[in-house]
C-alpha positions, -999 to 999 in steps of 0.1 A, spaced: 10 -173 172 -25 -157 177 -30 -131 151 -57 -108 141 -63 -92 107 -87 -63 102 -93 -52 65 -95 -79 40 -90 -61 8 -68 -68 -23 -39 -66 1 -52 -80 34 -67 -111 23 -37 -128 5 -16 -117 35 -41 -134 58 -37 -164 37 1 -165 41 -4 -160 80 -28 -190 80 -3 -212 57 24 -204 84 3 -221 111 -8 -192 130 -43 -190 147 -58 -161 126 -89 -143 135 -104 -116 110 -128 -90 101 -137 -67 75 -163 -44 59 -177 -67 34 -189 -103 44 -175 -120 10 -135 -115 19 -144 -127 55 -159 -158 41 -130 -164 17 -106 -161 47 -127 -187 68 -127 -210 40 -88 -208 41 -86 -216 77 -93 -182 95 -117 -175 126 -145 -149 124 -138 -123 150 -172 -104 143 -157 -69 147 -124 -51 157 -129 -56 193 -133 -93 189 -103 -97 168 -82 -78 192 -95 -99 221 -88 -130 204 -53 -122 192 -18 -113 205 -8 -92 175 -36 -76 153 -26 -62 119 -46 -35 102 -47 -29 65 -76 -4 57 -76 25 31 -70 59 49 -63 74 84 -102 77 94 -104 41 88 -75 32 112 -89 58 138 -124 42 135 -110 6 140 -91 16 170 -119 32 184 -138 2 183 -110 -20 195 -98 1 224 -115 -18 251 -97 -49 244 -63 -35 246 -39 -42 275 -1 -46 279 -1 -82 263 -16 -68 228 3 -53 199 -13 -34 171 5 -33 136 -10 -9 112 0 -17 77 -20 10 61 -6 41 44 -19 71 64 -6 106 75 24 104 96 9 129 121 -21 108 123 1 76 130 19 93 157 -13 103 176 -23 66 174 9 55 187 2 77 217 -34 66 224 -25 30 219 5 31 239 -14 49 270 -34 16 272 -1 -3 278 -3 -22 245 21 -20 218 19 -3 185 39 -1 152 32 16 118 44 -9 91 33 6 56 39 -20 28 54 -17 -7 49 -44 -35 12 -42 -44 -11 -69 -47 13 -90 -66 37 -88 -37 10 -96 -13 0 -126 -31 35 -138 -36 45 -130 2 71 -107 -10 63 -74 3 86 -48 18 75 -37 52 88 -5 67 83 -5 106 81 25 126 79 23 164 97 8 194 125 -16 189 112 -42 217 76 -40 203 91 -47 167 109 -77 179 78 -91 196 56 -84 164 80 -96 138 69 -132 135 34 -120 126 49 -98 97 74 -125 84 50 -146 63 40 -123 39 73 -103 35 105 -105 18 121 -74 35 113 -60 70 134 -29 79 129 -11 113 132 25 99 128 44 131 104 57 158 67 61 157 54 76 123 88 71 105 74 39 86 48 62 71 72 90 62 96 63 45 65 52 26 55 85 14 90 90 2 87 57 -19 53 68 -32 66 101 -44 94 85 -65 71 57 -79 45 81 -89 68 105 -105 86 75 -123 51 66 -136 44 101 -151 78 101 -165 72 66 -182 39 77 -194 53 109 -212 85 90 -227 62 61 -240 39 86 -254 67 106 -270 82 73 -283 48 61 -299 40 95 -315 75 95 -329 67 59 -343 93 42 -320 85 6 -313 76 3 -278 94 -30 -273 125 -12 -287 121 15 -261 118 -9 -233 150 -27 -244 169 3 -244 157 21 -214 157 -12 -193 195 -14 -199 200 24 -196 200 51 -169 162 55 -175 156 20 -160 132 20 -132 101 0 -116 75 19 -134 92 10 -169 94 -25 -160 60 -31 -148 38 -4 -162 42 10 -196 7 25 -202 0 12 -237 -20 -18 -244 2 -45 -259 36 -30 -249 42 -56 -223 20 -87 -216 21 -85 -180 15 -49 -175 -19 -37 -164 -24 -18 -197 -24 -51 -213 -48 -66 -188 -77 -44 -188 -58 -19 -164 -64 -44 -136 -50 -27 -105 -17 -38 -87 -23 -3 -70 -53 17 -77 -53 55 -91 -75 65 -62 -50 50 -38 -19 66 -54 -38 99 -54 -45 95 -18 -7 90 -10 5 119 -32 -17 141 -15 -1 128 18 30 136 4 22 171 -2 9 176 33 39 162 49 62 180 26 44 213 36 48 206 72 84 197 67 92 227 48 105 207 19 100 213 -19 72 193 -34 74 201 -73 73 165 -83 42 156 -61 26 189 -73 32 177 -109 17 144 -106 -12 152 -84 -34 169 -112 -26 142 -136 -40 117 -110 -71 140 -105 -75 140 -143 -75 101 -144 -100 97 -116 -123 122 -133 -120 102 -166 -132 73 -146 -99 53 -139 -101 57 -101 -103 21 -96 -80 10 -124 -43 7 -120 -25 41 -113 -8 36 -145 -40 46 -162 -26 83 -157 -9 73 -190 -42 74 -206 -46 110 -195 -10 118 -212 -20 100 -241 -53 116 -246 -36 150 -244 -11 143 -267 -34 129 -294 -20 94 -291 -45 64 -293 
């Protein structure tokens, strides 16, 4: 299959490698030259720019940071679109912005899907991402072979923009988990409870969750957690802050209570103000610890 990939960041580059390993002809571009060179070394072709990537590909995947980036890429690619082309946006952006892209790309005759991801850089490296797909079922059936090489679970969740809605629901739960785990582990540490003991009990109790298992925000608490590895990001604080803000906006439009998101957002803001924006988002735990007088 001829597949394009635009956006070779921490997620996009390993996803591209999986596509190449599966035997596809993969054409790429990105903002920075370094990741392009890494993709070329792995066997990709240089598409030069978004228009060139789309022109060379049957299905083109986007993996860029935010809505304006998606719109900019599509602006550049628009002249290369026709009924034989499909665009799959794996970025996480505002559902209403995504629905507008569905409309304008579909007007060219091309297919369009929103397909945000869950699993972070580890999932991208291992090819075990969860993909939540919004858009036409027939377009999804045609594009699915371009998604399978990097995914463990692919779910067609509904129509245009619904993939983004489901992703924001996931991010709301995950961010709230992380704040709760940060506060619980800080309380335990302040009361001289061994964090290994806390993990053993909670991971076999009703407090078990992904944030507990992967992101206790204390250095040395778990050897494979970001806190024990210089806070290396599986998912950056800057990006989680962006996603929680999107949750608040989507909730406001839908008339849904957003108390959890409203509680998490200022803690993420404080983490960014403290210089942790490009660290793993579990670094919000450093804010909780500082406020609690726990080193």
